[in-house]
C-alpha positions as CSV (number, residue, x, y, z in Angstrom):
1,M,106.3,110.1,91.6
2,S,102.5,109.9,91.8
3,G,101.0,110.0,95.2
4,Q,104.2,111.6,96.7
5,R,104.7,115.0,98.0
6,I,106.3,117.2,95.2
7,A,109.3,119.1,95.9
8,K,109.8,122.7,95.1
9,D,111.2,122.9,91.2
10,A,110.2,119.2,91.0
11,E,109.7,117.5,87.9
12,T,107.2,114.9,87.1
13,E,105.8,112.5,84.3
14,D,102.9,111.1,85.3
15,Y,101.3,111.0,82.0
16,P,102.9,109.6,78.9
17,N,105.2,112.3,77.2
18,L,103.9,115.3,79.1
19,I,105.7,116.8,82.0
20,V,105.2,119.4,84.8
21,C,108.4,120.8,85.8
22,D,107.8,123.6,88.5
23,G,111.3,125.2,87.4
24,R,110.1,125.7,83.7
25,V,107.1,127.5,82.1
26,T,105.5,128.2,85.5
27,G,104.9,124.4,86.1
28,Q,102.7,123.9,83.5
29,I,102.1,120.8,81.3
30,T,104.4,120.9,79.0
31,V,105.1,118.7,75.8
32,H,107.8,116.4,76.9
33,R,110.9,118.4,78.1
34,S,110.3,121.2,76.0
35,R,109.1,124.8,76.9
36,L,105.9,124.1,75.0
37,P,102.9,124.4,77.3
38,L,100.2,122.0,76.2
39,S,97.6,125.0,77.0
40,T,99.2,126.9,74.1
41,I,98.9,124.1,71.3
42,A,95.5,122.6,72.5
43,G,93.6,125.8,71.9
44,M,95.5,126.1,68.2
45,A,94.4,122.4,67.4
46,L,90.8,122.9,68.3
47,H,90.5,126.2,66.5
48,R,92.8,125.8,63.5
49,G,93.5,122.0,63.1
50,W,96.6,120.0,63.9
51,G,98.3,121.2,60.8
52,E,98.6,124.7,62.2
53,V,100.2,123.3,65.3
54,V,102.9,121.5,63.4
55,A,103.4,124.5,61.0
56,G,104.1,126.6,64.3
57,W,106.3,123.8,65.9
58,D,107.6,121.6,63.4
59,Y,109.5,119.8,65.8
60,I,106.7,118.6,68.1
61,E,106.3,115.5,66.5
62,T,109.8,114.7,65.2
63,D,111.8,115.7,68.2
64,Y,109.2,115.0,71.1
65,G,107.2,112.2,69.2
66,F,103.9,114.0,70.4
67,T,101.0,113.6,67.8
68,E,97.3,114.7,67.2
69,A,96.3,111.2,68.6
70,D,98.6,111.9,71.9
71,L,96.7,115.4,72.2
72,A,93.3,113.7,71.5
73,G,94.0,110.8,74.0
74,F,94.9,113.2,76.9
75,I,92.0,115.5,76.4
76,Y,89.8,112.6,76.4
77,D,91.4,111.1,79.4
78,L,91.3,114.3,81.3
79,L,87.5,114.8,80.7
80,D,86.3,111.0,80.7
81,V,85.9,111.5,84.4
82,R,82.6,111.3,86.7
83,H,81.1,112.2,89.9
84,E,83.4,114.3,92.3
85,Q,86.6,114.2,89.8
86,A,84.1,115.9,87.3
87,R,83.0,118.2,89.8
88,L,86.9,118.9,90.9
89,L,87.9,119.6,87.0
90,C,84.8,122.1,86.2
91,I,85.7,123.9,89.7
92,M,89.3,123.9,88.7
93,A,88.6,125.1,85.1
94,D,86.2,127.7,86.5
95,I,89.0,129.3,89.2
96,Q,91.6,129.2,86.4
97,R,89.3,131.4,83.9
98,R,89.2,133.9,86.6
99,T,92.0,136.5,86.6
100,R,92.2,136.6,90.7
101,P,90.8,133.6,92.4
102,R,88.7,134.7,95.4
103,K,88.9,133.2,98.9
104,A,85.2,131.7,98.1
105,D,87.0,129.9,95.2
106,T,89.7,128.3,97.1
107,E,86.8,127.2,99.4
108,R,85.3,125.6,96.6
109,L,88.4,124.0,95.5
110,R,89.1,122.8,99.2
111,V,85.5,121.1,99.5
112,A,85.8,119.8,96.1
113,L,89.1,117.9,96.8
114,I,88.1,116.6,100.0
115,D,85.0,115.1,98.2
116,C,87.2,113.5,95.6
117,L,89.6,112.0,98.5
118,A,86.1,110.5,100.4
119,A,85.1,109.2,96.9
120,L,88.4,107.2,96.6
121,Q,88.3,105.5,100.1
122,P,87.2,101.9,100.0
123,P,83.5,101.4,101.1
124,A,83.1,100.7,104.5
125,P,82.5,96.6,105.2
126,S,78.9,95.7,105.6
127,P,77.8,94.2,108.9
128,L,77.7,90.5,107.3
129,E,81.5,90.9,106.4
130,Q,82.6,92.2,109.7
131,T,81.6,88.7,111.4
């Protein structure tokens, strides 16, 4: 479904074993088709270790096959971005940490999204290539 407009209450699996379903857990990233938001286990894993995650949700590895390595890989892939995508990620995180995004926040996000789209455009051909 990547690259397509998403219908209301859509479910997408754009990253292995992680799903976003607008009709479940307010559209957060969840472990497979569970109701377990990734944001819940990520903080616990960082602060208390993966053993605490498994102790709290013993089914995470057995039922969903989601491991510490999977979480680490996702966080690495998410944070190993550069340039406009890195700026966009930081702006999104900054807005998320605020309880009530302001109009200025949405403008920052809009500008960052436009910059990301521009960065994804193929480079213009050089004059030598046009002949």
